[in-house]
N, C-alpha and C positions, 0 to 999 in steps of 0.2 A: 627395054622401052621405059623412057620417061612417063611417070604418071603426070608428072608436075616439073615444071621449069618456073621459077621466079628470077629475073634479070633485072640488075640495076634497081633494086625497088627503093625508091625514096619516099619518106613520108616526114613532112615538118608540121608542128604544133608552135603555136606563139611562143617563143624564145628557146625553143627544143628542136633539135633534128633527131627524130625518133629512129629513123631508119636511113642509114647512109649508104645507098647504093649495094643494097645485100643482095647476094647470089644465094638460091636455096634451090635443090630439085630432090624429087623421091622417084625412084624405079618402082616399078610393077615388081611385086613380091619382096619388097625391102621394108623393114621396121627402121627408119630413121630419127634418132634421137636430137632434139634440140634442147641445148643447154644454153644458161646464162642468168646473171645475178638479176634482182628486180630493176627493171629499167634498162636491160639489155637490149630489148626490142624484141623478144620473143611474142609477145602477146601481141605489139602492133602487128608484125608481119602475118600472124595467123588471123588477125582480125581483116586484115587485107584480103587474105585469101577467101575468107568467108564472107564477106561483102559487108563487112560492119564498118570498115575504113575503107578509102579510094586512094590508090597510091598517088604522090605527085608526080614520080617519074619512074620509069620501068615497064616492064612486060612481064605477063602471066601466060603460061601456055598449059594448057591442059590436053594431055595425050597426042601433044606436038602442034596444036592449033592455037593461036594466040587469042585471048579470052579477057573480055572486059566483064569483071565481077562487080554489079551494081548492088548487090544486097544478099541475104542469106538464099532467098528463093532461086536467086540466078546460082549461087554456090551449089546448092543442092540439084538443081537441073544439070549441073556439070558434073554429078557424081561425087562432092565434097561433102562430106558429112562432118560434124564437131561434135565428141563426148566433151562435155564441159566439167569441172571438176565439181561444182555444184549442179546436182540433177535438175533438169528442166521437167520434172513430171508433177502431174496433179494426183494427190494422195488418194483423194476419192472415187478416181475413175479406175477401171479396170487395165491391165497390160494393153489389151487390142484397141481401148478407147484411146489411150496417151499416143498409140501408134498412130492409129486414123486421125488424131487432133491436125487440123489444117488442111486437111486432103479433100477433095471435092468428091461428093456422094452422087453418082450418076443414078442409085438404083435405090436410095433409102438406106439410111443408116444402118437399120438392122442386117439388112442383106450386105452391105458393105463390111460391116463387122465380122459377118461370116467368112467372107472372103480372107480379111485380115488376119481372122485368128487362124485360119489355115496355113495361110503363108508363113505366119510366126511359127508354128510348129513344123513346116518344113525346113526353114531356117534354122532354129534350135536344133534339129536333128541333124543338119550339115554341119555344124559351127559347134554344136556341145554347147549351146546357150541357152540350156534347159528352165524353161520357165512357164507356167500354166496362164495362157492368154486371157482367160476368166478372171483370175483372181485381181483383186483392187491393190494397186499400189502399196498402201499402207501396211498391208499383211507381208509385204516382201522383205526380207534381210539386204544390207546394204549392197552386197555383191551382186544379189539377183537384180536390184534397181539398177545397177549399171550393165548388167546384161541387157534390160528393156531398152536402155539409151542406145547401145550397140545393136539391137535389132530395129529400132527404129530408122538408124542411118542406113542399115543394110536394105531394110524394106523399101525405102526410097533409090534405093538402087547406087549406094554410095561405093565408089571403087578407091576412092583415096579417104581415108580416117584420120582426122587430128583428134589426140586424146590428152587433155590438159590434166597432169597430175593424176594419172587415172587410178594410182595406188595410195591415195592420202588417206582414205578413210578405209581402207581394206584389212582384213588381217591376214597372217602369213598365208594360210590355206588357199584365201579369197586371191590373195595375188599370184600364187603358183596356178590355180585355175585360170586367170586373166591372161598369164603367160601363155598359158597352153592355147586359149582361144586366139590371141593375137598371132601367136607361130601360124596357127592353122590357116588364118586369114592371108596372111604374108604366102604361105603355100599355095594358095587359091590365086594368088596373082593381085591382091590388094598392096595398094601402098599405104604405108602408116607412119605418121609423124607422132612420135612419143616425146611429151614434153615432161620433164622430172628434175626435181634436185636431189634425188636420191642416185647417188653417182654409181653404187652395187647394181641397181637394178638397170641403169642405163646399159652397163658393161653385160649384163646378163641377157637382155633381151633385143638389145639393137644390132643391126649389122654396120650401120656407120653412124658418126657422130658430128654435129655440126655445134661449134660454140659461138656465141655472141658475146661481144662487149661494147656497152657505149654505144649503140647502135647500129655497130660495125660488125661483119663475119671476121672472127679471128681466124678459124682455120676449120677444115672439114675432115676428118680422118676416118679410115676403116677402125671398127672398133675391135678389131684383133691387133691393131697398133697403140690403144689406149688403156690409160691406167687410172687409177682414182686421183693418185696425186699429180698427174699431167693433165688431167681434164681439170681439176681444181685451180691449179695454176692458169691455166687457159682462160677460167672464166674472171678471175681475180687479177690476175696480172702479176702474181708474186705467189711464193711458195706457201702452201695453208696447212697448219697441224691438223689431220684428219684424226688420229687415234693418239688418245691421251694418257700419260702417264700417270695413273692415280696410287696415291699412297694407300697403305693399309687402312681400313675402317678403323676408329678408334670412338666408338660410340660410348657415351658418359652417362648423365643424368637424362631422366626424362623431362622433354620441354612442353611436349604438346601431346593431349590424351583426349581422344573421342572415345565417350562409351555409350553405345546405343543411339546414336544420333539418326534422326529421321526428321525428314522436312519435305514439303511439296515442291513439285516442280512451277513453271511458270503457268501451266496448263491445270493445274489443280490437282493433278495426279501425285503418286508416290514418285520423290523425286530421290529421296534417300531412304534406305530401309535398314533400320538398327545397324548403322556402320560403327565398328568399334577400330581404332588405330592408336597405336604408338609411336612417337617421333622424339628421338633422342638427339642429345648435343652432338656434333661432329659426325653426322651421318646424313644421307641422301636418301629419303624414301620415295620410289618412283609409283605413280599411280598410272596404271595403264589400263587401254579400252578403247573401245571402239566410241567414236564421238554419240554424244547423247545417252551415256549409262550413268549420269550421275555426277560426273568429274566437276561440272561447271557449280552445281548445287553444293558439293563438298566445299570448294574453295571458299563460297560466299557466305556458307555456315561459319567457317572458321573465320574471316574476316569480318563478321558481322553485318554482312550484306543480305543476308536471306534468314528467316526466322527459323529457329530449330524447334519444332513440334514436340518432339521427345527427346531424352538421352541428354548428355551434358558436352560441353568443351572446356578442357583446362587447359591453362598455359602456366607453368611452372608450379603446379598445385593448385592453383587458384581457379575457381568455378567463373569462367568468363563467358557463359552461355548467353546469348542473345546481347551481347555487350555491343556498345557504340563503337564505330570503328577508330573514332580518336581514342577511345579507352584503352582499346586494343595496341593502337600505335605507342600510346606511353608506357605500355609495360613490355614493349619490344618485339610486338609483331609487326612482320612488313609483308605485304601483298603485292606480288606484280599481278596484275590482271589480264584475264585473257583476252578481252576488247581493250587492247590499251589507248585506241581513239574515243572509247565512251567512258571507260572507267579509269582511264590512269593519265589522262593530260586533259587540258581544257586548250582546244585549238588555237582561240583566239588569244589566248596568252601567250607571253614571251617564254623561252628557254628559260631565265632566271625566276620567272614568277610560278611557271611549272614545278621547277626544282624545290621551293619550298612550300607546295602545298601542302595543307596541314602543318607544317612547320613555321608558318610566318609569325606566329605569337612566342615562338622560344625564346628565352631570353638573349639569347646570343644573336638576334636578329631584330631585337625591339630595344627600346629604350623607356623605362617608366610603363611598360606592358601598353602602352597607346601608339608610339612613334616608332614604323619600321625603319631599319637601318639598311638603305638601299645599296650602300656600297658596300657593307659587309654581306650583303646577298649577293651581290655580283660577284664578289672575291671569291667564294665560296661557290658561286656556280664556274667561275672559271676556272678552279681547280679541278671541278669535277668533269668538267669539259676536257681537260688535259690529261686526266687519270683514267678515263674512261674513252677516249679515244673519239668523242663525240665531233662529228664534223656540221658545223655552224658556223656563220658569219660571226655572229655575235651572241653575248648573253641576252640581246635585247630583239633578236630574232624571233618572229611567231612561230609557234611550234608546228602549224598547219604546213610551212613550207619544209619542214624536215622531211627525210626520208624513213622509212618504217624502221630499219634498222637503227639510225641514230634516235628516233623516238623511243625505241625500245632500251636503249643505251642510257639514255637520261631517266627513264623510269627506273631501271635498275640502278644507275648512281643514285638517285634519290633514296629508294628505298633501303639500300646498303648504307647509307650516309648515317641512319639512324642506328647503326650497329646493332641491329635485332639478334635477339635471340632465337626468334624463329620466322623463317621465310618462305612464305607459300609462293612457287613461281609457276603460274598456270600458263602453259603453252608459251614460254619464254623466247621460244624461237621462230615462233609461226610467222611465215611471210616475210623472213630476214634474209639478207643475204649470207653466202658461206662464210664471208670475212667476218660479218657481225657475230653468227653462231659460234664461230671458232672463239671469238672472243667473251661470250656469255659463257659458253660451256666452262672455260677456264677460270673465270671470276667465279662460277658458282664451285668450282672445284677448291679453290683457296678458300673460299667462305666456308666452307664444310671442313677444310682443315683447320681453320682459326676456332671452330668451335660451334658455328651457328647450325641449327637444326633445320634443314632444308625438306620441305614436301615438294616434289616435283611434278606435276601433271601435265602429262603430254601425250599427245596421239600419236608422237613419232616415235614408233617401238625401238629404233636405232640410236634415238637420243636416250631414252629410257634405260637401254642396256648399257650405253658409254658412261652414264654418269652416277647410276643409282648403287646403293650398296644393298638395298632390298626393294622388290618389287611387289607391289600389290595390285590386282586385278579387280576392275569394276566391271559388274554386268546388272542393269536392270534394278541401278540403286544400291546394290549390295557389292560388298569385297567378297568374291567368290575362290581366291587364291592368296597366298603370299607364299614368296621364294627368297632365298639369299641370292644376290645375283653372282653366283660362282657357277660357271659352266651351265647357264641356263639354257634349258630345252625350249627351242623357238617354237617347236610344234605345239609343244603343252601350253604356253603362253597363248597361242593361238586359240587353243582348244577352251582354255578359259574364258577367253574375250568373248567367246559366242556361247558362254554358259554351259560348255562340257569340261571334259579333263576330270 
C-alpha cells in the first residue's frame, strides 16, 4: 500500500523550474532514499509535502486519498512528520515539554505533561527510543536529541517520516542505533523518506532509491540494484571518482605547532583546553569530532580570528600567537573558513574582487602601492576560474549568484594562490555537491603531495578517513586521541568522539 504518492509535481520560482513533473511514492513499511545534488529539487519536493511550499501543478495522495497540504499543521494532521537536519528543540525545556509544544491543553499543562510523559515512555519502549521525558534538552547528547524529534513526530501520529540528513552530526555508534530504530519503524508499517549524501548509508538502510537532477526525476531503482558509482553517476550525469589513490605520506619539517593552547567559546565557557598539536609539511592531519567540541575555536585560534588565552601557536618556529590574520597570510598560512558566506567571501563583491581579498595590495596587482591594476586582477581571476573549474558567467559576476560549490572553489583557489606552507581547511565540502567534493578532495591531496601542511577539520568521518594521514579526535575542547590513518578502527574513533575509548 502506498503511504504517499506525488504525481507530476511542478514548482516554479522566478527564473527557476525547481520541480519539473516529479513522480515520487513511498510504500508502507519502506525506507525510500531520496538523492540529488544541491539544487536538484529534493528540498523543494519535501517542503511541498510538508506544506511549506505549494505545488503549481500535480497531485499528492496520502493513503490513496488526494490531499491538499496548505501548511505544516495540515501535514501533521495527515500523518506526516519531518525530522530536520538542525533540530527544532528548545534547550531549556524538558523532553515532554518540547513534545507538548504547540498542542492544545485541555486539562491544564501539568496534567497534559503527565499524559505526554506516559506516552513518551510507551513509544520509547516500543521503538527503543529510550529517553527520560523529564530531562531538559540541554542535558541530552546529539543522538538523544534526535530521538526526541522522532518521538515528537510519532506522538503526533506520523505514519510517514521525512528524515533530512539524519546522520550528519552522529557518531558511528549513534548511526547504528538510528538505523535499528528506522528498520523497526519500517517493520511496523511506517513509510520513511531518507535524504542523505552518504551513499554507503543509503545502500545500507534503504529499500529503494530515487535520484533527482536539475528538478527532474532521473530514475527510481531497488537498492539491491544500486552501487555507489552508479548512484553518483545518476546524481551528477557523469562518472565520479569516489575513492582516491593516495601516495604514501612523506612528512617533513614541522610547519605548525600548538603548545597548550586554550581559548574561550562564544558563550564565555572553555572552548579549547590545553590543546597541543604538530603539523608537518607534506601531510594531512584530520580533526574529527561531533560538532561543537572545539573545532571552530581551534581553526580560529590558528588563523588569528580568536584570542588564545593560554599557550602558543607557532608557524615555522615563529611564535604567531594572536597575530593578525594579515600577518599570518604574509608568512604563508591560508584558511578555508567553515562559514564561507560569512568569513570567506563578501557576497556583494564580484568574483574578481573576492579573489584578491587581502591581496589587493600585492605588488603584482598594484602600481606605486596606490593604484590597483584591474586588468591583471581579472586575468589572474580568469586563470583561477579555468584551473579550479569555477562555473561563473564572468569575473564581474557577484558572488551571491554563485552556487555553494562554486563559492567554495573560489575560496580554495584564492587561498591556494598564495602558495601556502600551512593550509587550515575547515569543513571544506560542507553543503557542496558530489562533483565539487571530488574536485576539492583531489586538490587537497595534490597540495599535500607538493609539500603543503594541511589541517583538515571536518564532521564528515568518511572525508577524514579518505584524506588524512593522521587523525586527532576532539571532545569538549580537548584532543582525546590521535591515531595513524592505517586500518583505523571506526568503532574506536566513535568512542573517542563521545569521550570514551
